[in-house]
mmCIF file as Biopython writes it, N, C-alpha, C and O atoms, coordinates in Angstrom:
data_model
#
loop_
_atom_site.group_PDB
_atom_site.id
_atom_site.type_symbol
_atom_site.label_atom_id
_atom_site.label_alt_id
_atom_site.label_comp_id
_atom_site.label_asym_id
_atom_site.label_entity_id
_atom_site.label_seq_id
_atom_site.pdbx_PDB_ins_code
_atom_site.Cartn_x
_atom_site.Cartn_y
_atom_site.Cartn_z
_atom_site.occupancy
_atom_site.B_iso_or_equiv
_atom_site.auth_seq_id
_atom_site.auth_asym_id
_atom_site.pdbx_PDB_model_num
ATOM 1   N N  . UNK A ? 1  ? -15.842 7.037  3.524  1.0 0.0 1  A 1 
ATOM 2   C CA . UNK A ? 1  ? -15.409 7.943  2.484  1.0 0.0 1  A 1 
ATOM 3   C C  . UNK A ? 1  ? -14.921 7.114  1.301  1.0 0.0 1  A 1 
ATOM 4   O O  . UNK A ? 1  ? -14.361 6.033  1.485  1.0 0.0 1  A 1 
ATOM 5   N N  . UNK A ? 2  ? -15.128 7.611  0.107  1.0 0.0 2  A 1 
ATOM 6   C CA . UNK A ? 2  ? -14.667 6.938  -1.096 1.0 0.0 2  A 1 
ATOM 7   C C  . UNK A ? 2  ? -13.182 7.213  -1.306 1.0 0.0 2  A 1 
ATOM 8   O O  . UNK A ? 2  ? -12.789 8.337  -1.618 1.0 0.0 2  A 1 
ATOM 9   N N  . UNK A ? 3  ? -12.365 6.186  -1.134 1.0 0.0 3  A 1 
ATOM 10  C CA . UNK A ? 3  ? -10.921 6.299  -1.306 1.0 0.0 3  A 1 
ATOM 11  C C  . UNK A ? 3  ? -10.418 5.029  -1.993 1.0 0.0 3  A 1 
ATOM 12  O O  . UNK A ? 3  ? -11.197 4.124  -2.291 1.0 0.0 3  A 1 
ATOM 13  N N  . UNK A ? 4  ? -9.122  4.975  -2.235 1.0 0.0 4  A 1 
ATOM 14  C CA . UNK A ? 4  ? -8.540  3.752  -2.781 1.0 0.0 4  A 1 
ATOM 15  C C  . UNK A ? 4  ? -8.736  2.580  -1.821 1.0 0.0 4  A 1 
ATOM 16  O O  . UNK A ? 4  ? -8.867  1.436  -2.257 1.0 0.0 4  A 1 
ATOM 17  N N  . UNK A ? 5  ? -8.755  2.859  -0.521 1.0 0.0 5  A 1 
ATOM 18  C CA . UNK A ? 5  ? -8.970  1.802  0.469  1.0 0.0 5  A 1 
ATOM 19  C C  . UNK A ? 5  ? -10.371 1.202  0.330  1.0 0.0 5  A 1 
ATOM 20  O O  . UNK A ? 5  ? -10.515 -0.020 0.286  1.0 0.0 5  A 1 
ATOM 21  N N  . UNK A ? 6  ? -11.394 2.038  0.262  1.0 0.0 6  A 1 
ATOM 22  C CA . UNK A ? 6  ? -12.756 1.514  0.171  1.0 0.0 6  A 1 
ATOM 23  C C  . UNK A ? 6  ? -13.046 0.908  -1.192 1.0 0.0 6  A 1 
ATOM 24  O O  . UNK A ? 6  ? -14.017 0.165  -1.336 1.0 0.0 6  A 1 
ATOM 25  N N  . UNK A ? 7  ? -12.239 1.201  -2.183 1.0 0.0 7  A 1 
ATOM 26  C CA . UNK A ? 7  ? -12.427 0.610  -3.510 1.0 0.0 7  A 1 
ATOM 27  C C  . UNK A ? 7  ? -12.229 -0.902 -3.471 1.0 0.0 7  A 1 
ATOM 28  O O  . UNK A ? 7  ? -12.721 -1.619 -4.342 1.0 0.0 7  A 1 
ATOM 29  N N  . UNK A ? 8  ? -11.507 -1.384 -2.460 1.0 0.0 8  A 1 
ATOM 30  C CA . UNK A ? 8  ? -11.267 -2.823 -2.353 1.0 0.0 8  A 1 
ATOM 31  C C  . UNK A ? 8  ? -12.311 -3.528 -1.487 1.0 0.0 8  A 1 
ATOM 32  O O  . UNK A ? 8  ? -12.270 -4.752 -1.363 1.0 0.0 8  A 1 
ATOM 33  N N  . UNK A ? 9  ? -13.236 -2.793 -0.892 1.0 0.0 9  A 1 
ATOM 34  C CA . UNK A ? 9  ? -14.262 -3.387 -0.040 1.0 0.0 9  A 1 
ATOM 35  C C  . UNK A ? 9  ? -15.256 -4.175 -0.883 1.0 0.0 9  A 1 
ATOM 36  O O  . UNK A ? 9  ? -15.492 -3.861 -2.049 1.0 0.0 9  A 1 
ATOM 37  N N  . UNK A ? 10 ? -15.822 -5.187 -0.280 1.0 0.0 10 A 1 
ATOM 38  C CA . UNK A ? 10 ? -16.880 -5.959 -0.910 1.0 0.0 10 A 1 
ATOM 39  C C  . UNK A ? 10 ? -18.062 -5.026 -1.192 1.0 0.0 10 A 1 
ATOM 40  O O  . UNK A ? 10 ? -18.404 -4.193 -0.353 1.0 0.0 10 A 1 
ATOM 41  N N  . UNK A ? 11 ? -18.675 -5.157 -2.341 1.0 0.0 11 A 1 
ATOM 42  C CA . UNK A ? 11 ? -19.801 -4.286 -2.718 1.0 0.0 11 A 1 
ATOM 43  C C  . UNK A ? 11 ? -20.943 -4.341 -1.713 1.0 0.0 11 A 1 
ATOM 44  O O  . UNK A ? 11 ? -21.650 -3.351 -1.529 1.0 0.0 11 A 1 
ATOM 45  N N  . UNK A ? 12 ? -21.133 -5.480 -1.065 1.0 0.0 12 A 1 
ATOM 46  C CA . UNK A ? 12 ? -22.213 -5.585 -0.071 1.0 0.0 12 A 1 
ATOM 47  C C  . UNK A ? 12 ? -21.948 -4.681 1.123  1.0 0.0 12 A 1 
ATOM 48  O O  . UNK A ? 12 ? -22.877 -4.093 1.677  1.0 0.0 12 A 1 
ATOM 49  N N  . UNK A ? 13 ? -20.691 -4.568 1.521  1.0 0.0 13 A 1 
ATOM 50  C CA . UNK A ? 13 ? -20.341 -3.681 2.644  1.0 0.0 13 A 1 
ATOM 51  C C  . UNK A ? 13 ? -20.569 -2.231 2.248  1.0 0.0 13 A 1 
ATOM 52  O O  . UNK A ? 13 ? -21.146 -1.462 3.017  1.0 0.0 13 A 1 
ATOM 53  N N  . UNK A ? 14 ? -20.120 -1.849 1.048  1.0 0.0 14 A 1 
ATOM 54  C CA . UNK A ? 14 ? -20.336 -0.483 0.578  1.0 0.0 14 A 1 
ATOM 55  C C  . UNK A ? 14 ? -21.821 -0.170 0.456  1.0 0.0 14 A 1 
ATOM 56  O O  . UNK A ? 14 ? -22.262 0.916  0.833  1.0 0.0 14 A 1 
ATOM 57  N N  . UNK A ? 15 ? -22.592 -1.115 -0.070 1.0 0.0 15 A 1 
ATOM 58  C CA . UNK A ? 15 ? -24.044 -0.910 -0.194 1.0 0.0 15 A 1 
ATOM 59  C C  . UNK A ? 15 ? -24.688 -0.698 1.166  1.0 0.0 15 A 1 
ATOM 60  O O  . UNK A ? 15 ? -25.589 0.130  1.304  1.0 0.0 15 A 1 
ATOM 61  N N  . UNK A ? 16 ? -24.234 -1.439 2.170  1.0 0.0 16 A 1 
ATOM 62  C CA . UNK A ? 16 ? -24.774 -1.281 3.523  1.0 0.0 16 A 1 
ATOM 63  C C  . UNK A ? 16 ? -24.385 0.077  4.103  1.0 0.0 16 A 1 
ATOM 64  O O  . UNK A ? 16 ? -25.203 0.733  4.748  1.0 0.0 16 A 1 
ATOM 65  N N  . UNK A ? 17 ? -23.146 0.501  3.877  1.0 0.0 17 A 1 
ATOM 66  C CA . UNK A ? 17 ? -22.706 1.811  4.359  1.0 0.0 17 A 1 
ATOM 67  C C  . UNK A ? 17 ? -23.538 2.923  3.712  1.0 0.0 17 A 1 
ATOM 68  O O  . UNK A ? 17 ? -23.955 3.864  4.386  1.0 0.0 17 A 1 
ATOM 69  N N  . UNK A ? 18 ? -23.773 2.811  2.425  1.0 0.0 18 A 1 
ATOM 70  C CA . UNK A ? 18 ? -24.566 3.811  1.704  1.0 0.0 18 A 1 
ATOM 71  C C  . UNK A ? 18 ? -26.006 3.805  2.197  1.0 0.0 18 A 1 
ATOM 72  O O  . UNK A ? 18 ? -26.588 4.868  2.411  1.0 0.0 18 A 1 
ATOM 73  N N  . UNK A ? 19 ? -26.579 2.640  2.379  1.0 0.0 19 A 1 
ATOM 74  C CA . UNK A ? 19 ? -27.964 2.532  2.835  1.0 0.0 19 A 1 
ATOM 75  C C  . UNK A ? 19 ? -28.151 3.137  4.224  1.0 0.0 19 A 1 
ATOM 76  O O  . UNK A ? 19 ? -29.197 3.721  4.507  1.0 0.0 19 A 1 
ATOM 77  N N  . UNK A ? 20 ? -27.157 3.004  5.086  1.0 0.0 20 A 1 
ATOM 78  C CA . UNK A ? 20 ? -27.251 3.525  6.453  1.0 0.0 20 A 1 
ATOM 79  C C  . UNK A ? 20 ? -26.947 5.011  6.551  1.0 0.0 20 A 1 
ATOM 80  O O  . UNK A ? 20 ? -27.175 5.615  7.600  1.0 0.0 20 A 1 
ATOM 81  N N  . UNK A ? 21 ? -26.442 5.610  5.490  1.0 0.0 21 A 1 
ATOM 82  C CA . UNK A ? 21 ? -26.058 7.021  5.507  1.0 0.0 21 A 1 
ATOM 83  C C  . UNK A ? 21 ? -27.281 7.896  5.202  1.0 0.0 21 A 1 
ATOM 84  O O  . UNK A ? 21 ? -28.066 7.562  4.314  1.0 0.0 21 A 1 
ATOM 85  N N  . UNK A ? 22 ? -27.452 9.008  5.922  1.0 0.0 22 A 1 
ATOM 86  C CA . UNK A ? 22 ? -28.619 9.873  5.694  1.0 0.0 22 A 1 
ATOM 87  C C  . UNK A ? 22 ? -28.756 10.384 4.256  1.0 0.0 22 A 1 
ATOM 88  O O  . UNK A ? 22 ? -29.875 10.554 3.772  1.0 0.0 22 A 1 
ATOM 89  N N  . UNK A ? 23 ? -27.642 10.631 3.570  1.0 0.0 23 A 1 
ATOM 90  C CA . UNK A ? 23 ? -27.712 11.132 2.191  1.0 0.0 23 A 1 
ATOM 91  C C  . UNK A ? 23 ? -27.664 10.010 1.159  1.0 0.0 23 A 1 
ATOM 92  O O  . UNK A ? 23 ? -27.710 10.260 -0.046 1.0 0.0 23 A 1 
ATOM 93  N N  . UNK A ? 24 ? -27.573 8.783  1.637  1.0 0.0 24 A 1 
ATOM 94  C CA . UNK A ? 24 ? -27.519 7.603  0.761  1.0 0.0 24 A 1 
ATOM 95  C C  . UNK A ? 24 ? -26.349 7.663  -0.215 1.0 0.0 24 A 1 
ATOM 96  O O  . UNK A ? 24 ? -26.472 7.262  -1.372 1.0 0.0 24 A 1 
ATOM 97  N N  . UNK A ? 25 ? -25.204 8.174  0.268  1.0 0.0 25 A 1 
ATOM 98  C CA . UNK A ? 25 ? -23.983 8.197  -0.527 1.0 0.0 25 A 1 
ATOM 99  C C  . UNK A ? 25 ? -22.800 8.299  0.421  1.0 0.0 25 A 1 
ATOM 100 O O  . UNK A ? 25 ? -22.945 8.724  1.567  1.0 0.0 25 A 1 
ATOM 101 N N  . UNK A ? 26 ? -21.637 7.908  -0.062 1.0 0.0 26 A 1 
ATOM 102 C CA . UNK A ? 26 ? -20.428 8.013  0.738  1.0 0.0 26 A 1 
ATOM 103 C C  . UNK A ? 26 ? -19.812 9.401  0.589  1.0 0.0 26 A 1 
ATOM 104 O O  . UNK A ? 26 ? -19.957 10.051 -0.447 1.0 0.0 26 A 1 
ATOM 105 N N  . UNK A ? 27 ? -19.137 9.835  1.615  1.0 0.0 27 A 1 
ATOM 106 C CA . UNK A ? 27 ? -18.384 11.081 1.596  1.0 0.0 27 A 1 
ATOM 107 C C  . UNK A ? 27 ? -17.277 10.967 0.558  1.0 0.0 27 A 1 
ATOM 108 O O  . UNK A ? 27 ? -16.664 9.909  0.411  1.0 0.0 27 A 1 
ATOM 109 N N  . UNK A ? 28 ? -17.022 12.046 -0.156 1.0 0.0 28 A 1 
ATOM 110 C CA . UNK A ? 28 ? -15.973 12.031 -1.176 1.0 0.0 28 A 1 
ATOM 111 C C  . UNK A ? 28 ? -14.750 12.816 -0.693 1.0 0.0 28 A 1 
ATOM 112 O O  . UNK A ? 28 ? -14.837 13.640 0.218  1.0 0.0 28 A 1 
ATOM 113 N N  . UNK A ? 29 ? -13.631 12.540 -1.320 1.0 0.0 29 A 1 
ATOM 114 C CA . UNK A ? 29 ? -12.399 13.271 -1.009 1.0 0.0 29 A 1 
ATOM 115 C C  . UNK A ? 29 ? -12.593 14.754 -1.310 1.0 0.0 29 A 1 
ATOM 116 O O  . UNK A ? 29 ? -12.083 15.608 -0.584 1.0 0.0 29 A 1 
ATOM 117 N N  . UNK A ? 30 ? -13.322 15.061 -2.369 1.0 0.0 30 A 1 
ATOM 118 C CA . UNK A ? 30 ? -13.572 16.464 -2.732 1.0 0.0 30 A 1 
ATOM 119 C C  . UNK A ? 30 ? -14.367 17.190 -1.654 1.0 0.0 30 A 1 
ATOM 120 O O  . UNK A ? 30 ? -14.108 18.363 -1.388 1.0 0.0 30 A 1 
ATOM 121 N N  . UNK A ? 31 ? -15.323 16.519 -1.032 1.0 0.0 31 A 1 
ATOM 122 C CA . UNK A ? 31 ? -16.106 17.142 0.044  1.0 0.0 31 A 1 
ATOM 123 C C  . UNK A ? 31 ? -15.225 17.450 1.253  1.0 0.0 31 A 1 
ATOM 124 O O  . UNK A ? 31 ? -15.388 18.492 1.890  1.0 0.0 31 A 1 
ATOM 125 N N  . UNK A ? 32 ? -14.307 16.564 1.567  1.0 0.0 32 A 1 
ATOM 126 C CA . UNK A ? 32 ? -13.368 16.820 2.666  1.0 0.0 32 A 1 
ATOM 127 C C  . UNK A ? 32 ? -12.465 17.993 2.297  1.0 0.0 32 A 1 
ATOM 128 O O  . UNK A ? 32 ? -12.200 18.860 3.130  1.0 0.0 32 A 1 
ATOM 129 N N  . UNK A ? 33 ? -11.992 18.025 1.053  1.0 0.0 33 A 1 
ATOM 130 C CA . UNK A ? 33 ? -11.124 19.118 0.600  1.0 0.0 33 A 1 
ATOM 131 C C  . UNK A ? 33 ? -11.848 20.460 0.680  1.0 0.0 33 A 1 
ATOM 132 O O  . UNK A ? 33 ? -11.238 21.465 1.043  1.0 0.0 33 A 1 
ATOM 133 N N  . UNK A ? 34 ? -13.140 20.492 0.349  1.0 0.0 34 A 1 
ATOM 134 C CA . UNK A ? 34 ? -13.914 21.729 0.455  1.0 0.0 34 A 1 
ATOM 135 C C  . UNK A ? 34 ? -13.939 22.225 1.896  1.0 0.0 34 A 1 
ATOM 136 O O  . UNK A ? 34 ? -13.817 23.425 2.140  1.0 0.0 34 A 1 
ATOM 137 N N  . UNK A ? 35 ? -14.095 21.321 2.844  1.0 0.0 35 A 1 
ATOM 138 C CA . UNK A ? 35 ? -14.129 21.695 4.258  1.0 0.0 35 A 1 
ATOM 139 C C  . UNK A ? 35 ? -12.774 22.208 4.710  1.0 0.0 35 A 1 
ATOM 140 O O  . UNK A ? 35 ? -12.701 23.196 5.442  1.0 0.0 35 A 1 
ATOM 141 N N  . UNK A ? 36 ? -11.702 21.557 4.288  1.0 0.0 36 A 1 
ATOM 142 C CA . UNK A ? 36 ? -10.347 22.005 4.636  1.0 0.0 36 A 1 
ATOM 143 C C  . UNK A ? 36 ? -10.098 23.392 4.057  1.0 0.0 36 A 1 
ATOM 144 O O  . UNK A ? 36 ? -9.528  24.251 4.730  1.0 0.0 36 A 1 
ATOM 145 N N  . UNK A ? 37 ? -10.520 23.618 2.818  1.0 0.0 37 A 1 
ATOM 146 C CA . UNK A ? 37 ? -10.358 24.932 2.188  1.0 0.0 37 A 1 
ATOM 147 C C  . UNK A ? 37 ? -11.144 26.000 2.953  1.0 0.0 37 A 1 
ATOM 148 O O  . UNK A ? 37 ? -10.649 27.106 3.167  1.0 0.0 37 A 1 
ATOM 149 N N  . UNK A ? 38 ? -12.361 25.665 3.360  1.0 0.0 38 A 1 
ATOM 150 C CA . UNK A ? 38 ? -13.165 26.597 4.157  1.0 0.0 38 A 1 
ATOM 151 C C  . UNK A ? 38 ? -12.420 26.968 5.441  1.0 0.0 38 A 1 
ATOM 152 O O  . UNK A ? 38 ? -12.346 28.143 5.800  1.0 0.0 38 A 1 
ATOM 153 N N  . UNK A ? 39 ? -11.874 25.973 6.124  1.0 0.0 39 A 1 
ATOM 154 C CA . UNK A ? 39 ? -11.169 26.243 7.373  1.0 0.0 39 A 1 
ATOM 155 C C  . UNK A ? 39 ? -9.890  27.039 7.142  1.0 0.0 39 A 1 
ATOM 156 O O  . UNK A ? 39 ? -9.510  27.860 7.978  1.0 0.0 39 A 1 
ATOM 157 N N  . UNK A ? 40 ? -9.231  26.805 6.027  1.0 0.0 40 A 1 
ATOM 158 C CA . UNK A ? 40 ? -8.001  27.544 5.726  1.0 0.0 40 A 1 
ATOM 159 C C  . UNK A ? 40 ? -8.285  29.027 5.514  1.0 0.0 40 A 1 
ATOM 160 O O  . UNK A ? 40 ? -7.418  29.864 5.761  1.0 0.0 40 A 1 
ATOM 161 N N  . UNK A ? 41 ? -9.485  29.357 5.062  1.0 0.0 41 A 1 
ATOM 162 C CA . UNK A ? 41 ? -9.859  30.742 4.800  1.0 0.0 41 A 1 
ATOM 163 C C  . UNK A ? 41 ? -10.737 31.340 5.901  1.0 0.0 41 A 1 
ATOM 164 O O  . UNK A ? 41 ? -11.163 32.490 5.798  1.0 0.0 41 A 1 
ATOM 165 N N  . UNK A ? 42 ? -11.008 30.568 6.944  1.0 0.0 42 A 1 
ATOM 166 C CA . UNK A ? 42 ? -11.897 31.020 8.011  1.0 0.0 42 A 1 
ATOM 167 C C  . UNK A ? 42 ? -11.231 32.100 8.866  1.0 0.0 42 A 1 
ATOM 168 O O  . UNK A ? 42 ? -10.009 32.244 8.888  1.0 0.0 42 A 1 
ATOM 169 N N  . UNK A ? 43 ? -12.056 32.832 9.549  1.0 0.0 43 A 1 
ATOM 170 C CA . UNK A ? 43 ? -11.596 33.876 10.463 1.0 0.0 43 A 1 
ATOM 171 C C  . UNK A ? 43 ? -10.734 33.274 11.571 1.0 0.0 43 A 1 
ATOM 172 O O  . UNK A ? 43 ? -10.891 32.110 11.941 1.0 0.0 43 A 1 
ATOM 173 N N  . UNK A ? 44 ? -9.831  34.086 12.084 1.0 0.0 44 A 1 
ATOM 174 C CA . UNK A ? 44 ? -9.034  33.671 13.240 1.0 0.0 44 A 1 
ATOM 175 C C  . UNK A ? 44 ? -9.907  33.448 14.459 1.0 0.0 44 A 1 
ATOM 176 O O  . UNK A ? 44 ? -9.483  32.818 15.428 1.0 0.0 44 A 1 
ATOM 177 N N  . UNK A ? 45 ? -11.128 33.965 14.414 1.0 0.0 45 A 1 
ATOM 178 C CA . UNK A ? 45 ? -12.044 33.798 15.532 1.0 0.0 45 A 1 
ATOM 179 C C  . UNK A ? 45 ? -12.558 32.370 15.645 1.0 0.0 45 A 1 
ATOM 180 O O  . UNK A ? 45 ? -13.045 31.963 16.700 1.0 0.0 45 A 1 
ATOM 181 N N  . UNK A ? 46 ? -12.453 31.611 14.564 1.0 0.0 46 A 1 
ATOM 182 C CA . UNK A ? 46 ? -12.912 30.221 14.603 1.0 0.0 46 A 1 
ATOM 183 C C  . UNK A ? 46 ? -11.765 29.350 15.090 1.0 0.0 46 A 1 
ATOM 184 O O  . UNK A ? 46 ? -10.723 29.243 14.442 1.0 0.0 46 A 1 
ATOM 185 N N  . UNK A ? 47 ? -11.977 28.733 16.240 1.0 0.0 47 A 1 
ATOM 186 C CA . UNK A ? 47 ? -10.956 27.843 16.785 1.0 0.0 47 A 1 
ATOM 187 C C  . UNK A ? 47 ? -11.602 26.886 17.772 1.0 0.0 47 A 1 
ATOM 188 O O  . UNK A ? 47 ? -12.677 27.152 18.309 1.0 0.0 47 A 1 
ATOM 189 N N  . UNK A ? 48 ? -10.937 25.784 17.995 1.0 0.0 48 A 1 
ATOM 190 C CA . UNK A ? 48 ? -11.403 24.824 18.994 1.0 0.0 48 A 1 
ATOM 191 C C  . UNK A ? 48 ? -12.735 24.197 18.678 1.0 0.0 48 A 1 
ATOM 192 O O  . UNK A ? 48 ? -13.549 24.005 19.581 1.0 0.0 48 A 1 
ATOM 193 N N  . UNK A ? 49 ? -12.987 23.871 17.424 1.0 0.0 49 A 1 
ATOM 194 C CA . UNK A ? 49 ? -14.263 23.294 17.055 1.0 0.0 49 A 1 
ATOM 195 C C  . UNK A ? 49 ? -14.045 22.016 16.261 1.0 0.0 49 A 1 
ATOM 196 O O  . UNK A ? 49 ? -13.118 21.929 15.455 1.0 0.0 49 A 1 
ATOM 197 N N  . UNK A ? 50 ? -14.893 21.033 16.487 1.0 0.0 50 A 1 
ATOM 198 C CA . UNK A ? 50 ? -14.888 19.805 15.689 1.0 0.0 50 A 1 
ATOM 199 C C  . UNK A ? 50 ? -15.906 19.974 14.579 1.0 0.0 50 A 1 
ATOM 200 O O  . UNK A ? 50 ? -17.030 20.412 14.819 1.0 0.0 50 A 1 
ATOM 201 N N  . UNK A ? 51 ? -15.519 19.633 13.391 1.0 0.0 51 A 1 
ATOM 202 C CA . UNK A ? 51 ? -16.443 19.691 12.264 1.0 0.0 51 A 1 
ATOM 203 C C  . UNK A ? 51 ? -16.692 18.268 11.809 1.0 0.0 51 A 1 
ATOM 204 O O  . UNK A ? 51 ? -15.786 17.593 11.319 1.0 0.0 51 A 1 
ATOM 205 N N  . UNK A ? 52 ? -17.924 17.816 11.974 1.0 0.0 52 A 1 
ATOM 206 C CA . UNK A ? 52 ? -18.294 16.459 11.597 1.0 0.0 52 A 1 
ATOM 207 C C  . UNK A ? 52 ? -18.825 16.457 10.171 1.0 0.0 52 A 1 
ATOM 208 O O  . UNK A ? 52 ? -19.740 17.210 9.837  1.0 0.0 52 A 1 
ATOM 209 N N  . UNK A ? 53 ? -18.252 15.616 9.346  1.0 0.0 53 A 1 
ATOM 210 C CA . UNK A ? 53 ? -18.701 15.469 7.966  1.0 0.0 53 A 1 
ATOM 211 C C  . UNK A ? 53 ? -19.431 14.137 7.861  1.0 0.0 53 A 1 
ATOM 212 O O  . UNK A ? 53 ? -18.884 13.153 7.362  1.0 0.0 53 A 1 
ATOM 213 N N  . UNK A ? 54 ? -20.681 14.117 8.340  1.0 0.0 54 A 1 
ATOM 214 C CA . UNK A ? 54 ? -21.424 12.865 8.335  1.0 0.0 54 A 1 
ATOM 215 C C  . UNK A ? 54 ? -22.901 13.066 8.029  1.0 0.0 54 A 1 
ATOM 216 O O  . UNK A ? 54 ? -23.711 12.179 8.303  1.0 0.0 54 A 1 
ATOM 217 N N  . UNK A ? 55 ? -23.262 14.196 7.475  1.0 0.0 55 A 1 
ATOM 218 C CA . UNK A ? 55 ? -24.651 14.486 7.079  1.0 0.0 55 A 1 
ATOM 219 C C  . UNK A ? 55 ? -25.639 14.332 8.226  1.0 0.0 55 A 1 
ATOM 220 O O  . UNK A ? 55 ? -26.806 14.003 8.011  1.0 0.0 55 A 1 
ATOM 221 N N  . UNK A ? 56 ? -25.172 14.568 9.431  1.0 0.0 56 A 1 
ATOM 222 C CA . UNK A ? 56 ? -26.064 14.506 10.584 1.0 0.0 56 A 1 
ATOM 223 C C  . UNK A ? 56 ? -26.336 13.095 11.076 1.0 0.0 56 A 1 
ATOM 224 O O  . UNK A ? 56 ? -27.299 12.876 11.811 1.0 0.0 56 A 1 
ATOM 225 N N  . UNK A ? 57 ? -25.517 12.146 10.691 1.0 0.0 57 A 1 
ATOM 226 C CA . UNK A ? 57 ? -25.742 10.754 11.085 1.0 0.0 57 A 1 
ATOM 227 C C  . UNK A ? 57 ? -25.644 10.552 12.588 1.0 0.0 57 A 1 
ATOM 228 O O  . UNK A ? 57 ? -26.210 9.594  13.114 1.0 0.0 57 A 1 
ATOM 229 N N  . UNK A ? 58 ? -24.937 11.434 13.293 1.0 0.0 58 A 1 
ATOM 230 C CA . UNK A ? 58 ? -24.756 11.255 14.729 1.0 0.0 58 A 1 
ATOM 231 C C  . UNK A ? 58 ? -25.416 12.353 15.560 1.0 0.0 58 A 1 
ATOM 232 O O  . UNK A ? 58 ? -25.030 12.572 16.709 1.0 0.0 58 A 1 
ATOM 233 N N  . UNK A ? 59 ? -26.396 13.038 14.999 1.0 0.0 59 A 1 
ATOM 234 C CA . UNK A ? 59 ? -27.122 14.063 15.775 1.0 0.0 59 A 1 
ATOM 235 C C  . UNK A ? 59 ? -27.929 13.367 16.869 1.0 0.0 59 A 1 
ATOM 236 O O  . UNK A ? 59 ? -28.644 12.397 16.617 1.0 0.0 59 A 1 
ATOM 237 N N  . UNK A ? 60 ? -27.797 13.886 18.085 1.0 0.0 60 A 1 
ATOM 238 C CA . UNK A ? 60 ? -28.508 13.282 19.221 1.0 0.0 60 A 1 
ATOM 239 C C  . UNK A ? 60 ? -29.527 14.232 19.764 1.0 0.0 60 A 1 
ATOM 240 O O  . UNK A ? 60 ? -30.226 13.906 20.723 1.0 0.0 60 A 1 
#
């Protein structure tokens, strides 16, 4: 994810992370916030679920 922490990473590491990602980009803080907002407004029927924000990188 693009944060202040990853801003200090060597560009080669970031380039490798981006290249290995299905969408060829890093997750943003705004994308995580959108998911949190969705869950905050979700039905009470939604519970006990993991939501992976990885563009399907770990689909088996």
